[in-house]
Biopython code that builds the backbone (N, CA, C, O; Angstrom):
import numpy as np
from Bio.PDB.StructureBuilder import StructureBuilder

atoms = [
    (1, "MET", "N", (-35.453, -31.281, -9.738)),
    (1, "MET", "CA", (-36.584, -30.747, -9.030)),
    (1, "MET", "C", (-36.162, -29.419, -8.386)),
    (1, "MET", "O", (-35.294, -29.406, -7.513)),
    (2, "SER", "N", (-36.744, -28.354, -8.794)),
    (2, "SER", "CA", (-36.357, -27.063, -8.242)),
    (2, "SER", "C", (-37.466, -26.516, -7.364)),
    (2, "SER", "O", (-38.652, -26.777, -7.569)),
    (3, "HIS", "N", (-37.034, -25.755, -6.387)),
    (3, "HIS", "CA", (-37.982, -25.149, -5.454)),
    (3, "HIS", "C", (-38.031, -23.654, -5.718)),
    (3, "HIS", "O", (-36.996, -22.999, -5.839)),
    (4, "VAL", "N", (-39.207, -23.137, -5.803)),
    (4, "VAL", "CA", (-39.392, -21.702, -5.986)),
    (4, "VAL", "C", (-40.069, -21.173, -4.739)),
    (4, "VAL", "O", (-41.107, -21.679, -4.311)),
    (5, "LEU", "N", (-39.464, -20.146, -4.163)),
    (5, "LEU", "CA", (-40.042, -19.556, -2.960)),
    (5, "LEU", "C", (-41.191, -18.634, -3.338)),
    (5, "LEU", "O", (-41.064, -17.785, -4.221)),
    (6, "GLY", "N", (-42.265, -18.809, -2.683)),
    (6, "GLY", "CA", (-43.377, -17.881, -2.853)),
    (6, "GLY", "C", (-43.149, -16.685, -1.958)),
    (6, "GLY", "O", (-42.146, -16.623, -1.248)),
    (7, "SER", "N", (-44.037, -15.767, -1.980)),
    (7, "SER", "CA", (-43.881, -14.572, -1.155)),
    (7, "SER", "C", (-43.895, -14.920, 0.323)),
    (7, "SER", "O", (-43.242, -14.243, 1.117)),
    (8, "LEU", "N", (-44.622, -15.958, 0.713)),
    (8, "LEU", "CA", (-44.672, -16.378, 2.111)),
    (8, "LEU", "C", (-43.323, -16.954, 2.541)),
    (8, "LEU", "O", (-42.845, -16.666, 3.639)),
    (9, "GLY", "N", (-42.709, -17.766, 1.680)),
    (9, "GLY", "CA", (-41.396, -18.342, 1.992)),
    (9, "GLY", "C", (-40.330, -17.274, 2.097)),
    (9, "GLY", "O", (-39.494, -17.318, 3.000)),
    (10, "ALA", "N", (-40.348, -16.316, 1.187)),
    (10, "ALA", "CA", (-39.380, -15.225, 1.221)),
    (10, "ALA", "C", (-39.564, -14.387, 2.473)),
    (10, "ALA", "O", (-38.582, -13.941, 3.067)),
    (11, "THR", "N", (-40.796, -14.168, 2.878)),
    (11, "THR", "CA", (-41.073, -13.409, 4.097)),
    (11, "THR", "C", (-40.527, -14.138, 5.309)),
    (11, "THR", "O", (-39.972, -13.511, 6.211)),
    (12, "ASN", "N", (-40.675, -15.456, 5.341)),
    (12, "ASN", "CA", (-40.150, -16.238, 6.462)),
    (12, "ASN", "C", (-38.628, -16.143, 6.543)),
    (12, "ASN", "O", (-38.072, -16.033, 7.636)),
    (13, "ILE", "N", (-37.960, -16.184, 5.409)),
    (13, "ILE", "CA", (-36.494, -16.087, 5.411)),
    (13, "ILE", "C", (-36.069, -14.714, 5.909)),
    (13, "ILE", "O", (-35.157, -14.608, 6.729)),
    (14, "LEU", "N", (-36.714, -13.670, 5.427)),
    (14, "LEU", "CA", (-36.366, -12.318, 5.869)),
    (14, "LEU", "C", (-36.655, -12.133, 7.349)),
    (14, "LEU", "O", (-35.876, -11.490, 8.053)),
    (15, "ALA", "N", (-37.744, -12.679, 7.826)),
    (15, "ALA", "CA", (-38.118, -12.538, 9.232)),
    (15, "ALA", "C", (-37.182, -13.326, 10.129)),
    (15, "ALA", "O", (-36.957, -12.949, 11.279)),
    (16, "SER", "N", (-36.637, -14.414, 9.614)),
    (16, "SER", "CA", (-35.762, -15.240, 10.447)),
    (16, "SER", "C", (-34.398, -14.593, 10.661)),
    (16, "SER", "O", (-33.653, -15.003, 11.551)),
    (17, "GLY", "N", (-34.070, -13.605, 9.872)),
    (17, "GLY", "CA", (-32.781, -12.935, 10.041)),
    (17, "GLY", "C", (-31.710, -13.502, 9.134)),
    (17, "GLY", "O", (-30.563, -13.062, 9.202)),
    (18, "ALA", "N", (-32.039, -14.458, 8.291)),
    (18, "ALA", "CA", (-31.054, -15.014, 7.375)),
    (18, "ALA", "C", (-30.574, -13.944, 6.401)),
    (18, "ALA", "O", (-29.391, -13.890, 6.065)),
    (19, "LEU", "N", (-31.470, -13.116, 5.961)),
    (19, "LEU", "CA", (-31.116, -11.994, 5.103)),
    (19, "LEU", "C", (-31.653, -10.728, 5.740)),
    (19, "LEU", "O", (-32.796, -10.701, 6.195)),
    (20, "SER", "N", (-30.868, -9.708, 5.779)),
    (20, "SER", "CA", (-31.307, -8.447, 6.359)),
    (20, "SER", "C", (-31.788, -7.526, 5.247)),
    (20, "SER", "O", (-31.180, -7.464, 4.179)),
    (21, "LYS", "N", (-32.852, -6.830, 5.492)),
    (21, "LYS", "CA", (-33.380, -5.904, 4.494)),
    (21, "LYS", "C", (-32.438, -4.715, 4.314)),
    (21, "LYS", "O", (-32.300, -4.200, 3.205)),
    (22, "LYS", "N", (-31.794, -4.278, 5.383)),
    (22, "LYS", "CA", (-30.945, -3.095, 5.320)),
    (22, "LYS", "C", (-29.608, -3.392, 4.641)),
    (22, "LYS", "O", (-29.131, -2.582, 3.847)),
    (23, "ASP", "N", (-29.003, -4.528, 4.938)),
    (23, "ASP", "CA", (-27.691, -4.858, 4.396)),
    (23, "ASP", "C", (-27.860, -5.512, 3.035)),
    (23, "ASP", "O", (-28.332, -6.644, 2.931)),
    (24, "LYS", "N", (-27.475, -4.800, 2.009)),
    (24, "LYS", "CA", (-27.588, -5.340, 0.661)),
    (24, "LYS", "C", (-26.226, -5.791, 0.136)),
    (24, "LYS", "O", (-26.077, -6.060, -1.055)),
    (25, "GLY", "N", (-25.245, -5.872, 1.013)),
    (25, "GLY", "CA", (-23.922, -6.323, 0.607)),
    (25, "GLY", "C", (-23.164, -5.313, -0.228)),
    (25, "GLY", "O", (-22.256, -5.679, -0.973)),
    (26, "LYS", "N", (-23.520, -4.071, -0.113)),
    (26, "LYS", "CA", (-22.864, -3.037, -0.898)),
    (26, "LYS", "C", (-21.944, -2.215, -0.008)),
    (26, "LYS", "O", (-22.131, -1.008, 0.148)),
    (27, "GLY", "N", (-20.958, -2.870, 0.567)),
    (27, "GLY", "CA", (-20.011, -2.167, 1.416)),
    (27, "GLY", "C", (-19.073, -1.317, 0.582)),
    (27, "GLY", "O", (-19.024, -1.452, -0.640)),
    (28, "LYS", "N", (-18.336, -0.451, 1.234)),
    (28, "LYS", "CA", (-17.387, 0.390, 0.530)),
    (28, "LYS", "C", (-16.202, -0.451, 0.087)),
    (28, "LYS", "O", (-15.682, -1.272, 0.843)),
    (29, "MET", "N", (-15.793, -0.234, -1.134)),
    (29, "MET", "CA", (-14.639, -0.930, -1.684)),
    (29, "MET", "C", (-13.398, -0.129, -1.313)),
    (29, "MET", "O", (-13.291, 1.048, -1.661)),
    (30, "THR", "N", (-12.481, -0.744, -0.626)),
    (30, "THR", "CA", (-11.254, -0.055, -0.259)),
    (30, "THR", "C", (-10.118, -0.617, -1.089)),
    (30, "THR", "O", (-9.943, -1.831, -1.186)),
    (31, "GLU", "N", (-9.360, 0.266, -1.678)),
    (31, "GLU", "CA", (-8.216, -0.131, -2.487)),
    (31, "GLU", "C", (-7.020, -0.363, -1.569)),
    (31, "GLU", "O", (-6.811, 0.392, -0.620)),
    (32, "PRO", "N", (-6.237, -1.400, -1.847)),
    (32, "PRO", "CA", (-5.033, -1.600, -1.041)),
    (32, "PRO", "C", (-4.056, -0.448, -1.284)),
    (32, "PRO", "O", (-3.971, 0.100, -2.383)),
    (33, "GLU", "N", (-3.340, -0.106, -0.248)),
    (33, "GLU", "CA", (-2.417, 1.016, -0.344)),
    (33, "GLU", "C", (-1.246, 0.643, -1.241)),
    (33, "GLU", "O", (-0.605, -0.389, -1.040)),
    (34, "GLN", "N", (-0.969, 1.481, -2.228)),
    (34, "GLN", "CA", (0.115, 1.235, -3.167)),
    (34, "GLN", "C", (1.398, 1.874, -2.629)),
    (34, "GLN", "O", (1.376, 3.018, -2.176)),
    (35, "PRO", "N", (2.523, 1.137, -2.677)),
    (35, "PRO", "CA", (3.779, 1.739, -2.226)),
    (35, "PRO", "C", (4.223, 2.824, -3.212)),
    (35, "PRO", "O", (3.889, 2.781, -4.396)),
    (36, "SER", "N", (4.969, 3.778, -2.706)),
    (36, "SER", "CA", (5.426, 4.871, -3.555)),
    (36, "SER", "C", (6.474, 4.358, -4.543)),
    (36, "SER", "O", (7.061, 3.294, -4.349)),
    (37, "LYS", "N", (6.693, 5.129, -5.594)),
    (37, "LYS", "CA", (7.671, 4.737, -6.612)),
    (37, "LYS", "C", (9.066, 4.632, -6.011)),
    (37, "LYS", "O", (9.842, 3.745, -6.365)),
    (38, "GLU", "N", (9.375, 5.550, -5.098)),
    (38, "GLU", "CA", (10.694, 5.537, -4.472)),
    (38, "GLU", "C", (10.902, 4.248, -3.679)),
    (38, "GLU", "O", (11.981, 3.656, -3.706)),
    (39, "LYS", "N", (9.865, 3.828, -2.980)),
    (39, "LYS", "CA", (9.942, 2.609, -2.171)),
    (39, "LYS", "C", (10.135, 1.389, -3.075)),
    (39, "LYS", "O", (10.933, 0.503, -2.771)),
    (40, "VAL", "N", (9.401, 1.355, -4.181)),
    (40, "VAL", "CA", (9.521, 0.242, -5.123)),
    (40, "VAL", "C", (10.919, 0.208, -5.722)),
    (40, "VAL", "O", (11.526, -0.858, -5.823)),
    (41, "LEU", "N", (11.435, 1.369, -6.121)),
    (41, "LEU", "CA", (12.782, 1.427, -6.688)),
    (41, "LEU", "C", (13.831, 0.995, -5.675)),
    (41, "LEU", "O", (14.790, 0.306, -6.021)),
    (42, "GLU", "N", (13.647, 1.399, -4.427)),
    (42, "GLU", "CA", (14.585, 0.998, -3.377)),
    (42, "GLU", "C", (14.570, -0.520, -3.199)),
    (42, "GLU", "O", (15.625, -1.145, -3.090)),
    (43, "GLN", "N", (13.383, -1.108, -3.168)),
    (43, "GLN", "CA", (13.275, -2.561, -3.014)),
    (43, "GLN", "C", (13.912, -3.288, -4.199)),
    (43, "GLN", "O", (14.575, -4.310, -4.023)),
    (44, "MET", "N", (13.708, -2.757, -5.402)),
    (44, "MET", "CA", (14.306, -3.372, -6.586)),
    (44, "MET", "C", (15.825, -3.275, -6.537)),
    (44, "MET", "O", (16.522, -4.219, -6.911)),
    (45, "SER", "N", (16.338, -2.144, -6.080)),
    (45, "SER", "CA", (17.784, -1.959, -5.980)),
    (45, "SER", "C", (18.388, -2.925, -4.971)),
    (45, "SER", "O", (19.448, -3.501, -5.215)),
    (46, "VAL", "N", (17.720, -3.101, -3.847)),
    (46, "VAL", "CA", (18.205, -4.026, -2.821)),
    (46, "VAL", "C", (18.224, -5.449, -3.367)),
    (46, "VAL", "O", (19.186, -6.185, -3.147)),
    (47, "GLN", "N", (17.168, -5.840, -4.076)),
    (47, "GLN", "CA", (17.102, -7.191, -4.641)),
    (47, "GLN", "C", (18.184, -7.386, -5.698)),
    (47, "GLN", "O", (18.817, -8.441, -5.746)),
    (48, "LEU", "N", (18.403, -6.387, -6.539)),
    (48, "LEU", "CA", (19.443, -6.465, -7.558)),
    (48, "LEU", "C", (20.814, -6.601, -6.916)),
    (48, "LEU", "O", (21.641, -7.387, -7.378)),
    (49, "ALA", "N", (21.065, -5.839, -5.850)),
    (49, "ALA", "CA", (22.345, -5.924, -5.146)),
    (49, "ALA", "C", (22.554, -7.322, -4.570)),
    (49, "ALA", "O", (23.657, -7.862, -4.644)),
    (50, "ARG", "N", (21.507, -7.910, -3.999)),
    (50, "ARG", "CA", (21.622, -9.274, -3.462)),
    (50, "ARG", "C", (21.928, -10.276, -4.568)),
    (50, "ARG", "O", (22.777, -11.153, -4.408)),
    (51, "ASP", "N", (21.230, -10.137, -5.689)),
    (51, "ASP", "CA", (21.441, -11.058, -6.805)),
    (51, "ASP", "C", (22.864, -10.952, -7.346)),
    (51, "ASP", "O", (23.514, -11.963, -7.612)),
    (52, "LEU", "N", (23.341, -9.717, -7.507)),
    (52, "LEU", "CA", (24.703, -9.523, -8.005)),
    (52, "LEU", "C", (25.737, -10.065, -7.026)),
    (52, "LEU", "O", (26.725, -10.676, -7.434)),
    (53, "GLU", "N", (25.512, -9.843, -5.753)),
    (53, "GLU", "CA", (26.439, -10.345, -4.740)),
    (53, "GLU", "C", (26.511, -11.872, -4.788)),
    (53, "GLU", "O", (27.595, -12.446, -4.694)),
    (54, "ALA", "N", (25.375, -12.519, -4.933)),
    (54, "ALA", "CA", (25.354, -13.980, -5.013)),
    (54, "ALA", "C", (26.059, -14.458, -6.278)),
    (54, "ALA", "O", (26.795, -15.444, -6.250)),
    (55, "ARG", "N", (25.832, -13.758, -7.386)),
    (55, "ARG", "CA", (26.479, -14.150, -8.642)),
    (55, "ARG", "C", (27.994, -13.977, -8.553)),
    (55, "ARG", "O", (28.744, -14.844, -9.002)),
    (56, "PHE", "N", (28.449, -12.862, -7.974)),
    (56, "PHE", "CA", (29.884, -12.626, -7.830)),
    (56, "PHE", "C", (30.525, -13.669, -6.922)),
    (56, "PHE", "O", (31.635, -14.126, -7.191)),
    (57, "ALA", "N", (29.839, -14.044, -5.856)),
    (57, "ALA", "CA", (30.366, -15.064, -4.952)),
    (57, "ALA", "C", (30.491, -16.401, -5.676)),
    (57, "ALA", "O", (31.473, -17.120, -5.489)),
    (58, "GLN", "N", (29.512, -16.733, -6.493)),
    (58, "GLN", "CA", (29.547, -17.990, -7.241)),
    (58, "GLN", "C", (30.692, -17.969, -8.261)),
    (58, "GLN", "O", (31.420, -18.952, -8.395)),
    (59, "GLU", "N", (30.848, -16.861, -8.970)),
    (59, "GLU", "CA", (31.937, -16.744, -9.938)),
    (59, "GLU", "C", (33.292, -16.798, -9.244)),
    (59, "GLU", "O", (34.242, -17.372, -9.778)),
    (60, "ASP", "N", (33.387, -16.205, -8.060)),
    (60, "ASP", "CA", (34.633, -16.238, -7.297)),
    (60, "ASP", "C", (35.001, -17.667, -6.914)),
    (60, "ASP", "O", (36.170, -18.046, -6.977)),
    (61, "GLN", "N", (34.005, -18.463, -6.515)),
    (61, "GLN", "CA", (34.264, -19.864, -6.180)),
    (61, "GLN", "C", (34.751, -20.632, -7.404)),
    (61, "GLN", "O", (35.669, -21.446, -7.300)),
    (62, "ILE", "N", (34.150, -20.382, -8.547)),
    (62, "ILE", "CA", (34.558, -21.071, -9.775)),
    (62, "ILE", "C", (35.991, -20.715, -10.127)),
    (62, "ILE", "O", (36.783, -21.596, -10.460)),
    (63, "ILE", "N", (36.332, -19.441, -10.057)),
    (63, "ILE", "CA", (37.689, -18.996, -10.377)),
    (63, "ILE", "C", (38.688, -19.593, -9.398)),
    (63, "ILE", "O", (39.767, -20.027, -9.802)),
    (64, "THR", "N", (38.341, -19.620, -8.110)),
    (64, "THR", "CA", (39.232, -20.196, -7.101)),
    (64, "THR", "C", (39.493, -21.670, -7.397)),
    (64, "THR", "O", (40.633, -22.123, -7.294)),
    (65, "LYS", "N", (38.470, -22.414, -7.756)),
    (65, "LYS", "CA", (38.648, -23.835, -8.098)),
    (65, "LYS", "C", (39.525, -23.996, -9.332)),
    (65, "LYS", "O", (40.369, -24.890, -9.379)),
    (66, "GLN", "N", (39.332, -23.136, -10.333)),
    (66, "GLN", "CA", (40.135, -23.217, -11.548)),
    (66, "GLN", "C", (41.600, -22.913, -11.263)),
    (66, "GLN", "O", (42.490, -23.590, -11.779)),
    (67, "VAL", "N", (41.851, -21.900, -10.447)),
    (67, "VAL", "CA", (43.226, -21.541, -10.098)),
    (67, "VAL", "C", (43.883, -22.687, -9.343)),
    (67, "VAL", "O", (45.037, -23.025, -9.606)),
    (68, "LYS", "N", (43.161, -23.280, -8.413)),
    (68, "LYS", "CA", (43.700, -24.402, -7.644)),
    (68, "LYS", "C", (44.017, -25.573, -8.571)),
    (68, "LYS", "O", (45.077, -26.189, -8.458)),
    (69, "ARG", "N", (43.102, -25.877, -9.484)),
    (69, "ARG", "CA", (43.314, -26.985, -10.410)),
    (69, "ARG", "C", (44.500, -26.696, -11.333)),
    (69, "ARG", "O", (45.320, -27.580, -11.584)),
    (70, "ASP", "N", (44.592, -25.469, -11.834)),
    (70, "ASP", "CA", (45.686, -25.100, -12.723)),
    (70, "ASP", "C", (47.026, -25.137, -11.998)),
    (70, "ASP", "O", (48.034, -25.539, -12.578)),
    (71, "SER", "N", (47.043, -24.719, -10.729)),
    (71, "SER", "CA", (48.306, -24.730, -9.986)),
    (71, "SER", "C", (48.761, -26.157, -9.712)),
    (71, "SER", "O", (49.964, -26.405, -9.630)),
    (72, "GLU", "N", (47.847, -27.091, -9.569)),
    (72, "GLU", "CA", (48.220, -28.494, -9.370)),
    (72, "GLU", "C", (48.777, -29.097, -10.652)),
    (72, "GLU", "O", (49.649, -29.964, -10.601)),
    (73, "ILE", "N", (48.286, -28.650, -11.786)),
    (73, "ILE", "CA", (48.777, -29.155, -13.071)),
    (73, "ILE", "C", (50.191, -28.657, -13.323)),
    (73, "ILE", "O", (51.015, -29.404, -13.850)),
    (74, "VAL", "N", (50.492, -27.432, -12.965)),
    (74, "VAL", "CA", (51.776, -26.805, -13.244)),
    (74, "VAL", "C", (52.865, -27.267, -12.285)),
    (74, "VAL", "O", (54.044, -27.165, -12.625)),
    (75, "LYS", "N", (52.526, -27.765, -11.111)),
    (75, "LYS", "CA", (53.528, -28.161, -10.117)),
    (75, "LYS", "C", (54.474, -29.216, -10.687)),
    (75, "LYS", "O", (54.044, -30.215, -11.262)),
    (76, "PRO", "N", (55.764, -28.969, -10.513)),
    (76, "PRO", "CA", (56.714, -30.013, -10.939)),
    (76, "PRO", "C", (56.701, -31.159, -9.923)),
    (76, "PRO", "O", (56.652, -30.927, -8.715)),
    (77, "THR", "N", (56.744, -32.351, -10.408)),
    (77, "THR", "CA", (56.732, -33.507, -9.504)),
    (77, "THR", "C", (58.072, -34.124, -9.331)),
    (77, "THR", "O", (58.210, -35.104, -8.599)),
]
sb = StructureBuilder()
sb.init_structure("model")
sb.init_model(0)
sb.init_chain("A")
sb.init_seg("    ")
for serial, (resi, resn, name, xyz) in enumerate(atoms, 1):
    if name == "N":
        sb.init_residue(resn, " ", resi, " ")
    sb.init_atom(name, np.array(xyz, "f"), 0.0, 1.0, " ", f" {name:<3s}", serial, name[0])
structure = sb.get_structure()
């Protein structure tokens, strides 16, 4: 069951303030500010440096464990 507003119903809605005649919802579209290329490159470089530092630290731990294990194998008993 659908309801169709007649001209009287539409007038009542407009008069009640539910819809404004002046505001048609066509506000200005504002684009978000894009960071400069230099800023993006700097952020990428910082992230890459962090990733490499974490990878090197992980590899260092692995090597340290291997050296410790190898030195225990070589020890004369």
